[in-house]
C-alpha positions as a printed NumPy array, in Angstrom:
array([[ 10.059,  20.141, -36.677],
       [  7.198,  22.529, -36.052],
       [  8.421,  24.941, -33.294],
       [  5.019,  24.87 , -31.559],
       [  4.976,  21.058, -31.556],
       [  8.565,  21.009, -30.301],
       [  7.649,  23.269, -27.354],
       [  4.692,  21.036, -26.509],
       [  6.903,  17.938, -26.505],
       [  9.449,  19.628, -24.268],
       [  6.72 ,  20.774, -21.872],
       [  5.253,  17.275, -21.74 ],
       [  8.649,  15.789, -20.983],
       [  9.246,  18.339, -18.222],
       [  5.886,  17.573, -16.608],
       [  6.47 ,  13.821, -16.829],
       [  9.986,  13.957, -15.365],
       [  9.015,  14.2  , -11.643],
       [  6.519,  11.347, -12.017],
       [  9.095,   9.177, -13.787],
       [ 11.71 ,   9.943, -11.148],
       [  9.334,   8.932,  -8.341],
       [  8.491,   5.701, -10.144],
       [ 12.148,   4.805, -10.637],
       [ 12.907,   5.458,  -6.949],
       [ 10.063,   3.243,  -5.673],
       [ 10.161,   1.9  ,  -3.094],
       [ 12.431,   4.348,  -1.328],
       [ 14.465,   3.156,   1.654],
       [ 11.607,   3.87 ,   4.048],
       [  8.456,   2.026,   5.139],
       [  5.153,   2.016,   3.306],
       [  2.09 ,   2.99 ,   5.321],
       [ -1.073,   0.942,   4.89 ],
       [ -3.786,   3.026,   6.557],
       [ -6.751,   1.08 ,   7.958],
       [ -9.934,   3.152,   8.38 ],
       [-11.116,   1.214,  11.436],
       [ -9.742,   0.308,  14.844],
       [ -7.407,  -2.58 ,  15.698],
       [ -8.921,  -6.039,  15.883],
       [-11.639,  -5.549,  13.264],
       [-11.726,  -7.695,  10.15 ],
       [-10.257,  -5.005,   7.868],
       [ -7.362,  -4.597,  10.298],
       [ -6.794,  -8.362,  10.56 ],
       [ -6.735,  -8.82 ,   6.785],
       [ -4.45 ,  -5.811,   6.303],
       [ -1.859,  -7.187,   8.722],
       [ -1.727, -10.592,   7.021],
       [ -1.257,  -9.076,   3.553],
       [  1.151,  -6.341,   4.726],
       [  3.511,  -8.902,   6.196],
       [  3.887, -10.754,   2.908],
       [  4.068,  -7.563,   0.824],
       [  6.898,  -6.265,   3.019],
       [  8.921,  -9.382,   2.318],
       [  8.414,  -8.928,  -1.423],
       [  9.21 ,  -5.184,  -1.421],
       [ 12.181,  -5.373,   0.925],
       [ 10.859,  -2.534,   3.122],
       [  8.429,  -2.6  ,   6.061],
       [  4.711,  -2.154,   5.365],
       [  3.344,  -0.548,   8.536],
       [ -0.367,  -0.873,   9.295],
       [ -1.699,   2.37 ,  10.759],
       [ -5.214,   2.631,  12.211],
       [ -7.131,   5.884,  11.673],
       [-10.714,   5.169,  12.697],
       [-13.796,   7.373,  12.494],
       [-16.693,   8.503,  10.292],
       [-17.077,   5.104,   8.608],
       [-13.638,   5.455,   7.055],
       [-13.82 ,   9.109,   6.018],
       [-11.06 ,  10.235,   8.41 ],
       [ -8.591,   7.749,   6.959],
       [ -9.813,   8.445,   3.433],
       [ -9.215,  12.173,   3.829],
       [ -5.727,  11.539,   5.224],
       [ -4.642,   9.29 ,   2.36 ],
       [ -6.275,  11.465,  -0.314],
       [ -4.012,  14.32 ,   0.805],
       [ -0.844,  12.2  ,   1.072],
       [  2.031,  12.434,  -1.378],
       [  1.282,  10.325,  -4.484],
       [  4.526,   8.365,  -4.274],
       [  3.204,   4.907,  -3.377],
       [  4.354,   5.079,   0.237],
       [  0.93 ,   5.887,   1.745],
       [ -1.907,   3.542,   0.837],
       [ -5.467,   3.048,   2.054],
       [ -6.938,  -0.339,   2.966],
       [-10.379,   0.838,   1.939],
       [-13.67 ,  -0.841,   2.702],
       [-15.834,  -0.914,  -0.403],
       [-18.536,   0.88 ,   1.595],
       [-16.322,   3.984,   1.777],
       [-16.838,   4.43 ,  -1.959],
       [-20.246,   2.843,  -2.549],
       [-22.12 ,   3.96 ,   0.579],
       [-20.495,   7.013,   2.177],
       [-21.168,   9.38 ,  -0.752],
       [-24.88 ,   8.546,  -0.394],
       [-25.289,   8.851,   3.386],
       [-22.965,  11.786,   4.138],
       [-24.166,  15.275,   3.269],
       [-20.56 ,  16.377,   2.753],
       [-17.492,  14.272,   1.997],
       [-13.889,  15.307,   2.755],
       [-12.733,  13.557,  -0.416],
       [-14.172,  12.55 ,  -3.78 ],
       [-14.195,   8.735,  -3.973],
       [-14.366,   8.794,  -7.765],
       [-11.522,  11.274,  -8.326],
       [ -9.123,  11.328,  -5.369],
       [ -7.807,   7.76 ,  -5.497],
       [ -6.209,   5.291,  -7.875],
       [ -7.385,   1.666,  -7.452],
       [ -4.57 ,  -0.791,  -6.781],
       [ -6.212,  -4.142,  -6.055],
       [ -9.156,  -5.887,  -4.386],
       [ -7.868,  -7.714,  -1.304],
       [-10.557,  -9.875,   0.267],
       [-14.143, -10.424,   1.286],
       [-15.253, -11.856,   4.633],
       [-18.914, -12.899,   4.849],
       [-21.02 , -11.953,   7.841],
       [-22.5  , -14.31 ,  10.397],
       [-25.979, -13.441,  11.633],
       [-25.712, -13.847,  15.406],
       [-27.92 , -13.055,  18.382],
       [-28.071, -13.373,  22.12 ],
       [-29.034, -17.014,  22.858],
       [-32.262, -15.932,  24.554],
       [-33.653, -14.245,  21.424],
       [-34.723, -17.26 ,  19.303],
       [-33.677, -20.904,  18.798],
       [-33.176, -20.601,  15.023],
       [-33.412, -18.169,  12.108],
       [-37.061, -19.017,  11.396],
       [-37.939, -18.179,  14.993],
       [-35.952, -14.968,  14.815],
       [-37.7  , -13.86 ,  11.63 ],
       [-41.104, -14.713,  13.082],
       [-40.395, -12.708,  16.235],
       [-39.143,  -9.741,  14.233],
       [-42.211,  -9.748,  11.984],
       [-44.621, -10.083,  14.912],
       [-43.297,  -7.079,  16.83 ],
       [-41.825,  -4.311,  14.646],
       [-38.724,  -2.748,  16.247],
       [-39.056,  -4.967,  19.335],
       [-35.827,  -6.679,  18.269],
       [-32.738,  -4.493,  17.904],
       [-29.796,  -4.813,  15.536],
       [-26.351,  -3.502,  16.461],
       [-24.08 ,  -2.068,  13.779],
       [-20.635,  -0.501,  13.509],
       [-22.262,   2.781,  12.428],
       [-24.557,   4.069,   9.716],
       [-23.359,   2.762,   6.369],
       [-21.082,   0.106,   7.872],
       [-21.188,  -3.389,   6.413],
       [-23.216,  -4.744,   9.399],
       [-25.719,  -1.944,   8.792],
       [-26.005,  -2.986,   5.151],
       [-26.642,  -6.57 ,   6.251],
       [-29.39 ,  -5.304,   8.556],
       [-31.018,  -3.403,   5.669],
       [-30.788,  -6.492,   3.461],
       [-32.274,  -8.636,   6.259],
       [-35.236,  -6.291,   6.554],
       [-35.76 ,  -6.296,   2.799],
       [-35.601, -10.103,   2.639],
       [-37.931, -10.722,   5.586],
       [-40.282,  -7.747,   5.666],
       [-39.368,  -7.318,   9.333],
       [-38.506,  -3.969,  10.921],
       [-35.635,  -3.9  ,  13.41 ],
       [-34.542,  -1.155,  15.764],
       [-31.167,   0.145,  14.567],
       [-28.523,   0.708,  17.235],
       [-25.33 ,   2.248,  15.851],
       [-21.99 ,   1.961,  17.64 ],
       [-18.551,   3.342,  16.868],
       [-17.116,  -0.115,  16.147],
       [-18.089,  -3.672,  15.43 ],
       [-16.54 ,  -4.872,  18.667],
       [-18.748,  -2.484,  20.676],
       [-21.79 ,  -3.784,  18.807],
       [-20.867,  -7.396,  19.571],
       [-20.341,  -6.575,  23.24 ],
       [-23.825,  -5.07 ,  23.414],
       [-25.322,  -8.311,  22.062],
       [-23.271, -10.379,  24.514],
       [-24.613,  -8.226,  27.346],
       [-28.216,  -8.54 ,  26.17 ],
       [-28.682,  -4.818,  25.567],
       [-29.106,  -5.461,  21.802],
       [-30.804,  -8.489,  20.252],
       [-28.608,  -9.319,  17.275],
       [-25.92 ,  -8.206,  14.855],
       [-23.93 ,  -9.366,  11.823],
       [-20.159,  -9.54 ,  11.889],
       [-17.246, -11.237,  10.177],
       [-16.597, -14.792,  11.338],
       [-13.274, -14.166,  13.158],
       [-14.874, -11.427,  15.264],
       [-17.637, -13.642,  16.698],
       [-16.471, -17.246,  16.405],
       [-15.087, -17.506,  19.939],
       [-18.387, -16.268,  21.382],
       [-20.37 , -18.722,  19.244],
       [-18.153, -21.598,  20.32 ],
       [-18.541, -20.535,  23.96 ],
       [-22.322, -20.474,  23.614],
       [-22.63 , -16.788,  24.495],
       [-23.813, -15.973,  20.958],
       [-26.057, -18.049,  18.706],
       [-25.077, -18.242,  15.02 ],
       [-28.065, -18.503,  12.669],
       [-26.551, -18.323,   9.19 ],
       [-23.608, -17.089,   7.154],
       [-24.473, -14.431,   4.559],
       [-22.512, -16.145,   1.82 ],
       [-23.137, -18.4  ,  -1.21 ],
       [-21.23 , -21.191,   0.557],
       [-20.477, -22.221,   4.119],
       [-17.272, -21.041,   5.757],
       [-14.533, -23.458,   6.773],
       [-14.322, -22.012,  10.283],
       [-17.94 , -22.921,  11.026],
       [-18.977, -25.693,   8.645],
       [-22.109, -26.544,  10.644],
       [-23.614, -23.056,  10.223],
       [-25.914, -22.947,   7.158],
       [-25.831, -20.261,   4.502],
       [-28.654, -17.742,   4.492],
       [-30.084, -19.478,   1.403],
       [-30.047, -22.828,   3.201],
       [-31.719, -21.18 ,   6.196],
       [-34.543, -19.802,   4.056],
       [-33.297, -16.334,   3.049],
       [-31.916, -16.654,  -0.499],
       [-30.169, -13.544,  -1.801],
       [-29.183, -12.259,   1.635],
       [-25.424, -12.115,   1.112],
       [-23.004,  -9.551,   2.464],
       [-19.717,  -9.148,   4.25 ],
       [-16.701,  -6.938,   4.728],
       [-14.94 ,  -6.375,   1.401],
       [-11.75 ,  -4.365,   1.147],
       [ -9.163,  -3.26 ,  -1.37 ],
       [ -6.119,  -1.032,  -1.599],
       [ -6.112,   2.415,  -3.202],
       [ -3.435,   5.08 ,  -3.608],
       [ -3.7  ,   8.885,  -3.797],
       [ -4.639,  10.37 ,  -7.147],
       [ -1.594,  11.166,  -9.246],
       [  0.407,   8.124,  -8.187],
       [  2.473,   7.236, -11.288],
       [  1.282,   4.287, -13.353],
       [  4.559,   2.34 , -12.945],
       [  4.215,   2.55 ,  -9.142],
       [  0.588,   1.431,  -9.305],
       [  1.632,  -1.489, -11.499],
       [  4.387,  -2.459,  -9.065],
       [  2.032,  -2.26 ,  -6.083],
       [ -0.572,  -4.363,  -7.871],
       [  2.064,  -6.944,  -8.741],
       [  3.336,  -7.127,  -5.162],
       [ -0.05 ,  -7.398,  -3.46 ],
       [ -1.402,  -9.827,  -6.06 ],
       [  1.666, -12.014,  -5.54 ],
       [  1.148, -11.769,  -1.779],
       [ -2.464, -12.887,  -2.129],
       [ -1.44 , -15.842,  -4.297],
       [  1.154, -17.067,  -1.802],
       [  0.01 , -20.348,  -0.265],
       [  0.767, -19.248,   3.297],
       [ -1.096, -15.942,   2.905],
       [ -4.124, -17.593,   1.34 ],
       [ -4.194, -20.203,   4.093],
       [ -4.089, -17.55 ,   6.813],
       [ -6.879, -15.535,   5.196],
       [ -9.09 , -18.565,   4.57 ],
       [ -8.46 , -19.719,   8.141],
       [-10.017, -16.497,   9.408],
       [-12.954, -16.772,   7.02 ],
       [-11.756, -14.393,   4.295],
       [-11.91 , -15.095,   0.565],
       [ -8.762, -13.679,  -1.107],
       [ -9.554, -11.639,  -4.226],
       [ -6.733,  -9.98 ,  -6.2  ],
       [ -6.86 ,  -8.988,  -9.852],
       [ -6.282,  -5.615, -11.521],
       [ -7.03 ,  -2.109, -10.353],
       [ -9.74 ,  -1.824, -12.997],
       [-11.379,  -4.983, -11.666],
       [-11.491,  -3.436,  -8.206],
       [-13.058,  -0.301,  -9.694],
       [-15.725,  -2.462, -11.364],
       [-16.429,  -4.252,  -8.068],
       [-17.097,  -0.898,  -6.393],
       [-19.409,   0.127,  -9.233],
       [-21.453,  -3.051,  -8.756],
       [-21.776,  -2.353,  -5.037],
       [-22.996,   1.187,  -5.744],
       [-25.766,  -0.237,  -7.933],
       [-26.644,  -2.882,  -5.35 ],
       [-26.915,  -0.76 ,  -2.219],
       [-28.123,   2.635,  -3.358],
       [-31.845,   1.651,  -3.459],
       [-31.65 ,   0.423,   0.159],
       [-29.984,   3.598,   1.417],
       [-32.877,   5.957,   0.726],
       [-33.41 ,   8.034,   3.837],
       [-30.209,   6.849,   5.556],
       [-28.056,   9.7  ,   6.799],
       [-24.802,   9.78 ,   8.746],
       [-24.505,  13.562,   8.926]])
C-alpha cells in the first residue's frame, strides 16, 4: 500500500475513534437535557414536556426539561451550541430562532446554519387571534377599527421576532391596518396585558388562552390555521373569517450541537419520531392544539429554510438589538 495513503487512513481512523466511542456509549447512564428557550408554561415548554416523557421511556434514562429563557431563544441557543456534542444536551428550538433571529439581531451568539445538527421537527401549534372583549364584536369589526385609526389598537407580543410578533406582521400585511406593537418578555405577560385592558389584542397558542376565552375574559376571533382546532371547534379559521393566507403558530423542533456523531443523531431521531407516533403522545399533543410533525433531520432543515423565505420580506426594519 502507498505509505502516504496508509498514513491518511490511520489518521482518519484515529480522528473517527472518539466519535465512534461516544456513539457506542449513547445514552450514557445519566439524564438527557432538553433545553427550552422560553419560560415554563409556554407552548414550547408544554410540548417539550409531553415528548420528553415518552422519549425517556424509550431511552431508559430521564429526559429533563430545562428552561433557559431570554433574547427570543438566543440564550438557550448559545448554551446548547457550546455543549458537548454527545447527544445528552439538546435544544427544543423554535423555528423563529433560526429563521428570524439572524435577521433582527445585529449580532448572534451562535451561527444557526453551522452550530447545530437538526434532529427532528416536533410540532406546530396555530395561534388564536384574541382581544379584550370591549375591542370589537368580531374580526370584521376589529379590522375596520384598526384601519380607521392607525396605531390606536395595540398588539402584544412575546418580544421582537417571536411567533406572536410574526402573526402581528402578517395581520398588518393582510389587512393594511397599522397596529401599535407592545413587546413583552413572555407570551403570558402579553396575555395578561390584554386581560387587563392595557393592550387591545394578541395572538397566542390555543392552550395558553383557551381558559380565558371560555371564561369570557378574552374574545377569540379566528385561528391562524388551514383548519379549525379540536379544542375550539366553533372558532373559524382566518380564511373563513375573511383573511385567507394569514396562518402562523409556534413551530418547534429538536437540534443537537454541531459535531454530534451521525449514529447518535440517528438514534435520537428514531426515539423522538417513535415518541411522536405513539397514540398517547399524539392524543396529548392534539388535545392541547398541537399538530405533531416528525420526519427526518433534513426535513426539519427544509422546514426552516421555507420559513426563512416566508418571513424575511416582512422583517425589513425590525430590530431586536
